[in-house]
C-alpha positions in Angstrom: 53.3 103.6 36.7 56.7 102.3 34.8 59.2 103.2 37.0 57.5 103.4 40.9 60.3 104.2 41.7 64.1 104.4 41.2 65.2 101.0 41.7 69.2 99.5 43.6 71.7 97.8 42.0 70.9 94.7 43.4 67.0 95.1 42.0 68.8 96.2 38.1 70.8 93.5 38.8 68.1 90.2 39.9 65.5 92.1 37.0 68.4 92.0 34.2 69.3 88.7 35.1 65.3 87.4 35.2 64.7 89.1 31.8 68.1 87.1 30.5 67.3 83.8 31.9 63.6 84.0 30.1 65.1 84.7 26.9 67.7 82.4 26.3 67.0 79.9 28.8 62.9 79.2 29.6 63.4 75.6 30.1 65.1 76.7 33.5 61.8 80.1 34.2 61.1 81.4 36.2 64.3 81.2 38.6 64.7 79.7 41.8 66.6 82.2 44.8 69.8 79.7 44.0 69.8 80.2 40.6 68.9 83.9 40.6 72.1 84.2 42.9 73.9 82.9 40.6 73.3 84.3 38.2 73.3 88.1 39.4 76.2 86.8 39.8 77.7 85.5 36.6 81.7 86.6 35.9 80.8 86.6 31.9 78.0 89.3 30.3 77.7 91.5 33.6 79.1 94.9 34.6 79.6 95.2 37.0 80.3 91.6 38.5 78.7 91.0 42.0 78.3 88.6 44.6 75.9 88.7 45.9 74.5 87.0 49.3 71.0 84.9 48.9 69.5 87.3 51.8 70.3 90.3 49.2 68.8 89.4 46.7 65.3 88.1 48.8 65.0 91.0 50.4 65.0 92.6 46.8 62.8 90.4 45.5 60.5 91.5 48.5 61.3 94.9 48.0 59.7 94.8 44.7 56.7 92.4 44.9 55.7 95.1 46.7 55.7 97.4 43.2 54.5 94.1 41.8 58.2 94.3 39.5 57.8 90.4 40.5 56.4 88.1 42.1 56.4 84.2 43.4 55.0 81.5 40.4 52.5 79.2 41.7 51.7 76.1 42.1 56.1 74.7 42.3 57.2 72.8 44.8 60.2 75.0 45.0 59.7 79.1 44.8 60.1 80.0 42.2 59.7 84.0 41.0 59.0 85.7 37.2 59.1 89.8 36.4 56.1 91.1 35.5 57.7 93.5 32.8 55.8 92.4 30.1 53.0 94.1 31.7 54.5 97.0 33.4 56.9 98.0 31.0 54.9 97.5 28.0 58.0 95.4 26.4 58.0 93.6 23.0 60.9 91.5 21.4 63.3 93.6 20.6 62.6 96.0 23.5 62.8 93.4 26.1 66.5 92.2 24.6 67.9 96.4 24.7 66.7 96.6 28.1 68.3 92.9 29.7 71.4 94.0 28.1 71.9 98.0 29.6 70.4 96.3 33.5 72.9 93.5 32.9 75.4 95.5 31.1 75.2 99.8 31.5 75.7 102.3 28.5 76.5 101.4 25.3 75.6 101.9 22.0 73.6 100.5 19.7 76.0 98.8 18.1 77.5 97.1 21.0 74.0 95.7 21.8 72.9 94.5 18.4 76.4 92.2 18.7 75.0 91.6 22.6 72.2 90.6 21.7 72.2 87.0 19.9 71.2 85.0 21.8 68.0 87.3 23.2 66.9 88.3 19.9 68.2 88.6 16.5 68.4 92.3 15.4 68.8 92.6 11.6 70.5 95.7 11.5 71.9 98.4 13.5 68.5 100.3 12.9 66.4 98.1 13.9 67.9 98.6 17.9 68.1 102.4 17.5 64.2 102.0 16.4 63.8 100.2 19.5 65.6 102.2 21.7 63.1 105.3 20.3 60.4 103.4 21.2 61.9 103.0 24.9 62.7 106.5 25.3 59.2 107.4 23.8 56.2 108.6 25.4 55.6 110.5 29.0 57.3 107.7 31.4 61.1 106.7 29.3 62.3 103.8 29.9 65.7 104.5 28.4 67.9 108.2 28.2 70.7 108.6 24.9 73.5 109.9 27.1 76.0 112.2 25.6 78.8 111.8 22.8 82.4 110.8 24.3 85.1 112.8 22.3 86.3 110.0 19.9 83.4 108.0 20.0 81.6 107.2 16.9 78.3 106.2 18.2 76.3 107.7 21.2 75.5 105.2 24.3 72.1 104.9 25.5 71.4 104.0 29.5 68.4 102.6 31.6 66.3 105.0 33.7 65.6 102.3 36.5 68.0 104.1 38.7 67.0 107.7 37.6 68.5 109.6 35.5 72.4 109.9 34.3 74.1 113.2 35.1 75.5 112.9 31.3 72.3 112.5 29.8 72.4 114.6 26.2 70.7 117.6 26.4 67.7 118.4 24.0 68.2 119.4 20.5 68.3 123.0 19.8 65.9 123.0 17.4 63.4 121.1 19.6 61.3 124.3 20.0 59.7 125.2 16.5 61.8 128.1 15.0 59.5 130.9 14.2 58.4 131.0 10.1 59.8 133.3 8.0 56.4 135.0 7.7 56.7 135.6 10.9 59.7 137.1 10.9 59.1 139.2 7.7 55.7 140.7 9.6 58.7 141.7 13.2 60.5 142.6 10.3 58.1 145.1 8.7 56.9 146.3 12.3 60.2 147.4 13.3 60.6 149.2 10.3 57.4 151.1 10.2 58.5 151.6 13.7 61.4 153.8 12.9 60.4 155.8 10.0 57.6 157.1 12.1 60.3 158.1 14.8 61.9 159.4 11.5 59.2 161.5 10.5 58.9 163.2 13.9 62.8 163.9 13.7 61.9 165.8 10.6 58.8 167.4 12.2 60.6 169.1 14.7 63.7 170.4 12.7 60.8 172.2 10.3 
């Protein structure tokens, strides 16, 4: 399973920070607990800003280790941590950048995601961001979902599903269930007409 359970805010922040540092500063990845605490508590590019303690991060890492979402890096003198999301969530460079930003900053439009992704992955157009979002939203275990468009917004926002489905998820489109074809509608009308003609003939017979 991609998401064995809904993650809590600390766990989501840790995963976002690990993803970000792997892409933006790979020379410092994997991260020690202290480096991970600092990454989680950054005041820039984080919404909301957090003030986590080492104990908070260590406890969350232990929980996610049980779900094989993170693991300790072997062969180092100091304990370091890495994520397992490339394999678990089947992430490509574009989808990894999108998930990173959504985990760290919450719901965003495709335009916002493109503008904030420069250090992670270069998108040449908003359409490429939308393609990555739709890929993440596809299949039996989607990782993102489109939200209802707010009044005055030109673009719909998207959010991740790591913490569960949000209350303001966009409804299924009205045409999600295929409408009956023209031939089927004509056949139904002809059946109704035949029924009416039979009833009219019965009335005529009684009057005579």
